[in-house]
N, C-alpha and C positions, 0 to 999 in steps of 0.2 A: 302682618310684616311689618317691620320701619324698614323705614328707608335707612340704609346712612347718610349724615352729612356730607355734602362736599368739602374737597375741603385746596389750600393752594389761592393763586392768586385765581383759577377759572371758578373759580367759587364768592369770588369777590362780583357784589352787584351795585348799581347808580347810587344810590342815595337821593336822586331824586323817586318823589313820593307816586306812587304806584308805579316805580319804572324797573323792571325784572334783568333790563340788561344788565351784559357783562361791563366790567367796572373797565375802564381804558386811562381814566386817569386817575390824579390823585391830588386834589384842592388842600391843599395846607394852610393851615387859618390857626390865628388867637384869639379872643378880644381880650383886648389889653385892659380892660377893666375884672376883669378877672383871671387870666393867668399874667402870670410870667413873663417875661419878651424870648425868653428860648424856648417857652412851649407850644408845641406848634399839636392841635388839632387836624384829623382826615377827611372832608364827605366824600365820596369817590364818584365818578360822573363817568357813564357811556359820551357818545360821542355828539350824542344828539340834547344829550344835557349840560353839559360841558360850559356854553358861553350864559347861559341863565344862573345854575349857581357860580361862577366865576360874579355875574352880577350881582346880585345879593349880598354874596359876600364883599363884594369889592365896595359898594354901594353903601358899610356899613365900616369901611376900613378893617374889614375883617382878614380879607385875601393876602397869602404872604407869596406860597408858587405854586405852578403848577406842575406840575410831573406826571410820566409816565408810567402807567401801573401796573409794576412787573408781575 
């Protein structure tokens, strides 16, 4: 028997390595050396990993915005 894949916002999990917690935040970023200024890539974060993921992207100048995950 195979499980049906979960769908929707409830299925989204944190992008931190090894984390399986539900995502609560979207970290919108881009690498200016690779992406056009209007391009946004998304990492998802749980409450526990939001700050560390923001710090990682921010230290590289990649973080553009953090918004609640819907």
